[in-house]
C-alpha angles and dihedrals in degrees: 000000000000110000117213120214106208092196090053091050089049092049093048092047089049089050090048093052092045087051091047088048092048091046092048095043099043106019114023098036094049089045090048092046085050091050091048093048089045091049090051091051091048089047089049092046088049089048090048092045089049092049089046092048089050092047088048092051089046091052091044087051093049090044091052089048091050090045093050089045091046090050091047089047090050091048092049091045089050093050090046088049092048090050092047089046092050091046094048090048091052092047091048091049092049090048092049088047091050092047092046090053093044089050091047091050089046090049093047090047089048094049091048092049087047093051092044090049090046091050092043089048090049092050091048091049090050092045090047090051093046091047091047090049091049096044088049093049094048091048090051094052098037116108133165093267096050090043092054091048091056090045092052091046092052092047092047091051096051090044089055092052129091101238097178095096090058087070101047089115096053118107122247109271092015116127105217123212125240125188120211108198117193131167091239133025126265130233121255095254091047088056095049092049091049094047092052094046097044091049088054091045089049094050091224139058110280134182113236121203114196115212134180123220118169093190090075088074092202140346117037153241127252106199124194128181098282104000140045141199107223113196095156128124088236090054091050092050093048091051087050091050088054093047089046093053093047092054096048 
């Protein structure tokens, strides 16, 4: 029969409790502390990871919002740019159209002016030719007898006129000047007779200046301050030239 030794059992139990105490004190508790510390670190890491995840999600959300806003802004800017480009294109087309129309009008006006100038130049050339031809013909047929006849006709014409109204602007007491231009000089007695008669026809004393201008061909010119009486062949040819140019 198994004999139990109480002291041995007590001793073993004491040893066991001591071992448990030692294990608890030096092994289990440190391990437990390590596990708790590890648990805290894991919890902290999980919390940090959660915070980091939340921050990442918030960052992602803000990024997505910015991206959406950026895309919307890009779309708005693009639409605005299209509107500006279209408006600018229309404005440029309008300006180009205006410039083209202005240039066209200027070109038409220039062509019209060139045509008018060309026609006028042509008329002047024809008038000059007709005038030169008439002057050449009159110079060819002119002789002293014919020149005297034209001179006498011109003098008779002005002696038959009332010349007083040509001096309406003259001041009282003022002796106006009159120029008598002929293609050849007069004799002294002819000058004296003309001076006397012209003073009578003028109705007041006048000063007469006699001048010679061979280009008149025949006839003569009586020139007052602002008017003249042209009875020269040259004057008639010039008037013929003007009328000829107007009729072309």
